[in-house]
C-alpha positions in Angstrom: -46.7 -52.7 -50.9 -48.5 -51.0 -48.1 -50.9 -48.1 -48.6 -52.4 -45.6 -46.2 -55.7 -44.0 -47.0 -56.0 -40.4 -46.1 -59.2 -39.0 -44.4 -59.0 -35.6 -46.1 -61.0 -34.6 -49.1 -59.0 -32.8 -51.8 -59.4 -30.4 -54.7 -57.3 -29.9 -57.7 -57.0 -26.3 -58.7 -55.5 -23.9 -61.2 -54.6 -20.7 -59.4 -53.9 -17.1 -60.4 -51.0 -16.6 -58.0 -49.6 -18.0 -54.7 -50.7 -15.1 -52.4 -53.6 -16.9 -50.8 -52.3 -20.4 -50.7 -52.1 -21.7 -47.1 -48.8 -23.5 -47.1 -49.1 -24.2 -43.3 -51.7 -27.0 -44.1 -50.5 -30.6 -43.8 -51.2 -31.4 -47.5 -50.3 -28.7 -50.1 -49.0 -29.9 -53.4 -47.9 -27.0 -55.6 -46.6 -27.0 -59.2 -45.4 -24.2 -61.3 -44.6 -24.3 -65.0 -44.2 -21.7 -67.7 -48.0 -22.1 -68.4 -49.7 -22.4 -65.1 -49.8 -22.7 -61.3 -51.5 -25.8 -60.0 -52.4 -26.7 -56.5 -53.8 -29.8 -54.8 -55.1 -29.0 -51.3 -57.7 -29.9 -48.8 -61.1 -29.0 -50.2 -61.9 -26.7 -47.2 -58.7 -24.6 -48.0 -59.1 -23.9 -51.7 -57.7 -20.3 -52.3 -60.2 -17.6 -53.3 -58.1 -16.9 -56.4 -58.6 -20.4 -57.9 -59.6 -20.0 -61.5 -60.5 -23.6 -62.1 -61.3 -26.2 -59.4 -62.1 -29.9 -59.5 -63.5 -31.2 -56.2 -64.3 -34.6 -54.7 -60.9 -36.3 -54.7 -59.7 -38.8 -52.0 -56.2 -40.0 -51.7 -53.9 -42.7 -50.5 -50.1 -42.9 -50.2 -47.6 -45.6 -50.6 -46.8 -46.1 -46.9 -43.0 -46.4 -47.2 -40.2 -44.3 -48.5 -39.6 -45.2 -52.2 -36.1 -45.4 -53.6 -35.7 -43.8 -56.9 -34.5 -47.0 -58.4 -37.8 -48.8 -57.8 -39.7 -49.4 -61.0 -43.3 -50.1 -61.8 -45.1 -49.3 -58.5 -47.3 -46.5 -60.0 -47.6 -48.4 -63.3 -49.0 -51.5 -61.5 -51.5 -49.3 -59.5 -52.6 -47.3 -62.5 -52.9 -50.4 -64.8 -55.1 -52.2 -62.2 -57.4 -49.1 -61.8 -57.5 -48.3 -65.6 -58.7 -51.9 -66.2 -61.6 -51.1 -63.8 -62.2 -47.7 -65.6 -61.0 -45.7 -62.6 -58.9 -42.7 -63.4 -56.0 -41.5 -61.1 -54.2 -38.3 -60.4 -50.7 -39.1 -59.1 -48.4 -36.8 -57.1 -44.9 -37.8 -56.4 -42.8 -36.3 -53.6 -39.2 -37.0 -52.7 -40.1 -39.8 -50.3 -43.3 -41.4 -51.7 -46.2 -41.2 -54.1 -49.8 -40.1 -53.5 -52.7 -41.3 -55.7 -55.8 -39.3 -55.9 -59.1 -40.9 -57.0 -62.5 -39.4 -57.4 -64.5 -40.0 -54.2 -67.2 -42.1 -55.9 -64.6 -44.7 -57.0 -62.3 -44.6 -54.0 -63.6 -47.5 -52.0 -63.6 -49.8 -55.0 -60.1 -48.7 -56.0 -58.8 -49.5 -52.5 -60.3 -53.0 -52.7 -58.7 -53.6 -56.1 -55.2 -52.6 -55.1 -55.2 -54.1 -51.6 
């Protein structure tokens, strides 16, 4: 499994609406449920209407397209990091998975999974 670390710093947000989200940015992860609107974006582009924000996240992605039949990739990563008391925030897209880790644990996490 190859991973690619991302240089950007991210924030996880709860937002009031989508009006001020800059969807032109390269990394915008948006989720909508019957209870909330959530956004993960580059820290410098957190919308003004964010009602809750958690800063200081870094990320890496699995550097290959993942077939839906593959099993256990995120489980292996999260179990390894959980054993080291490192929490993760995972985002899956159609092609791959992104794992966000708090900045103060990021370098250690990369060492553990590499």
